[in-house]
C-alpha positions in Angstrom: 50.1 78.0 99.1 52.5 77.0 96.4 54.2 73.6 96.2 56.7 72.9 93.4 57.6 69.5 92.1 59.3 67.3 94.6 59.9 70.2 96.9 58.7 69.1 100.4 58.2 72.6 101.6 54.9 74.5 101.3 55.7 78.0 100.0 53.5 81.0 100.1 53.9 84.5 98.8 54.7 87.3 101.1 51.7 89.5 101.9 54.0 92.5 101.1 55.0 91.3 97.6 54.0 93.6 94.8 51.6 92.6 92.1 54.2 93.3 89.4 56.2 90.0 89.7 58.6 91.1 92.4 57.6 88.4 94.9 59.2 86.7 97.8 58.0 83.3 98.8 58.4 81.9 102.3 58.2 78.3 103.7 57.7 78.4 107.4 58.4 75.6 109.9 61.3 74.7 112.2 63.5 76.6 109.8 62.2 79.5 107.7 63.1 79.5 104.0 62.9 82.6 101.8 63.3 82.8 98.0 62.8 85.1 95.1 60.0 83.9 92.8 62.0 85.1 89.7 65.0 83.1 90.7 63.8 79.9 92.3 66.6 77.8 90.8 69.1 79.9 92.7 67.8 78.4 95.9 66.8 80.1 99.2 68.1 81.6 102.3 67.4 79.9 105.6 66.7 81.4 109.0 65.8 80.0 112.5 62.2 80.6 113.5 63.4 83.0 116.2 65.5 85.1 113.8 62.6 85.2 111.3 60.2 86.4 114.1 62.8 89.1 115.1 63.0 90.2 111.5 59.2 90.5 111.1 58.9 92.3 114.4 61.5 94.8 113.2 59.8 95.3 109.9 56.4 95.9 111.5 57.9 98.4 114.0 59.6 100.3 111.2 63.2 99.5 112.5 65.9 99.9 109.8 
């Protein structure tokens, strides 16, 4: 888990992030936050927990 500065969210790298620096970090909770590790200062996108679950289910099933 990665925690940065005063950021109250606990971030972790996606299990599908490549080992070449192209990583996505996720902070899960009531809202799910997603950010690019190369551009943390640009902020994050936010999803409801239900929308994030639907997204993951689609990715795992191969839906496009």
